[in-house]
N, C-alpha and C positions, 0 to 999 in steps of 0.2 A: 212036577219041573222045579215052575217059576219058585214053588212053597220053598223047595229044600236052598233052592239060593238066597233068597232072604231068610231064611233062619240062618245061616251060615255067617249073613252080613248083620243081625243086628244085635242088641246090644253090644258095641264096640265101643266104649271110653268109659270110663270114670263119672266125668258130669252128667246130672241129669238134660241136663240142655244141649249140652253134646246127643245123648241118645235121642230125647225130642227130634232133634232137628235131621239124626239121622233116619227115624222114621220119618217123615215128612220129605225127604227127598226122595226116597224109597217110592213113594207115594207119585211125587207129582213125576220122577221119571217112567213110573208105569200109565201113567196120564198123557206125555208129551210120545211113550214109545205110542200109542193108538192111535194121538193125533197122526205124526211122521206114516204109519203104515195104512192111518186112511186117503192121503195122501197120493203116496204112492203106488194105491189103486185107483186112482181117481186119475195118474200121470197114464198107467199104464192103460185104462181102457182109451184115451185118446191114441195113444200110439199102437194101441189093437184097428182103432176107425181108422187110422192115417194107411196104414199095413192095409186096410181093404180099401185101401180107396173112395170111401165113402163120406162126402163130403157134410152132409146134414150130422150122420150122427158124429164127428167128428167136431163141429162144430156146439152138436148139444154138447157133450160130455166135456168139451172147451170150456166152456162155460163153466160146469158142475165144477172142474177142476183151479179154474182159476178162483175160484169161490173159495174150495178150500186150503186153498192154499193161502189169500186173503189174513182169512180165519187164525192158520198156525201162524201168520207173521205178525198179526192183531197179539195172539197172547205169548209173543215169547218164542218158539219153539222154535221156528228159523228167523234169520237176522234179512234184513228186511233187501234188502239186495240177494239174498241167494233165494227169495223168492222172488222177486224180479225177475233173475237169472231162468227161473222155473219157466217161468210166464214166458216170457219174453221167445225161448229156446221152442216153448209148445204151440206158442203163436204163428212164432215162424215156420211149423212143418204142418199146419195145418192152410197157413197163409198158401203153401206155396199146392195144393191139391186146388187150388177153386181156378188156380195156371190151367 
């Protein structure tokens, strides 16, 4: 299915530089989608641990999620404020468990 989408998008342009830029954009978009998906998976693990009220598991999942979010921010996939907001909200959820 993804291949069908790419075939429709590819050489649309007259200039070779435009065609190359479009190829690069598709590669970058695929890479970014993979990282975004990974971050969502780790955020989901934290939320599941919080819903089970397992503080130890939630704390460990939070550390892993923070690492993934920070890497995504450093690669430019998320804006730094977006990353900070995600980390803050997750930390607040896990912190509420400790009380």
